[in-house]
C-alpha angles and dihedrals in degrees: 000000000000114000096224135133124182125230114249103188112059136346114279127211113275096256114131096239121027099172144354117223134178117254118246089252095048111132123252109254110262144147097301126092128291097012090059091066106099094223093050091045090053093051090048089052102038109010120221135257119223124212122221113258121025127351122184124202104204125188149111126287110288094022093116100249094123092044090055094047091047093049093049092045092052092045086055089055100255124144112271091226095047137280137084132310088277097050114110113181133123141174107174125348109240102149121123122243091247095110090061089059097051136080123194126219108215129206112250110265093000121160110263095209115117143160134203115208116189122170098215096061103037095104092060091042091056089051089051090053091051091052093043106037117206118236087234091060126236138225120245097273094181091058093058131076117265093257094043092052091050092054092045090052091049090053094049102038106028091067108116140038110281143107114302122189119190127185112203095320091173089073090087099036137091121220092268093045090051088056088052089053090052089057090051092051091049090051091051091051093046090053093052100265127132128227131197111186133179111207146152093197115114087196095057093042090056092077105134114246096016121135112238123205114186114214124202146106088321092058117237123340136167113253143180117237094243092052097052115119091225092053091051092048093051092045092052093045095050091048094049112011094161091058090059097040095047091068092050101042098040 
C-alpha cells in the first residue's frame, strides 16, 4: 500500500514529494538500529521537507544517508533492490523497517513515476531485466562495464519527470562519467523531476542549484558545498597527499 497522504490546506508545487513525516505509530528513537542513527532519529522526530529539483544527502559511511534514501524510496513504492514501482525482484531482504514508519506528502497532480538506483544491487537488477524484457527494449547490460551499464540505464529509465532516488551512484563511475551523471540530474530537474541522492562524492554534490543536506553525528543539516567536511578533506588530500599517507604507511 502506498504511503501517501494528500495536503488539505493549499495547493503545493507539483513536485512528487513535498515532505516526509513520521507515522503516528513511528517508534521513539532509541538504542536499536536504525533509530539510533542520529539522522534517522531526527527524521522520526521532525520529518524532513524536500525541495523541488535535486537534493543531495552527503556524509561518511554509516552516517545514515543510504538508510534515509532507501526508506523514502520504499515509502514511495519503489523496489527495495532498485527499479521502478513495477519492478519485482529480490535476492535477500536487507532493508531497514524505516519505510513502514514514514508517510509522504505528495505534490497535487504530480507524476507518480519513480526509479530507485542503488549500486550494490544493479547486477541482480540487470538479470531481472533480461528475464522480464521491457517493451521499450534494452541493451545487454551484463555485457557492458559497470560504469557503461549505469549510464545506459540512466539514458533509458531517467526519461520523464518523476521521483528518482539514487544511492551512491558514483561508486560505478569514473570522473568523466560522474560529470555525465551531473548533466542527467540537471536535465531531470529542468524537466520538472525530483532527485534524492545519497553520495560521498564532492564532484557530484557540486551540481549548481542543488540542495545539500549534510548527514552525520549531528543528524541532518543544510550545508553549502564549500563547507562540507568531505570537500575539505578531499581538498586537503589533493594539496598534500603525502601528509595524509605518511601517517597511514608509517
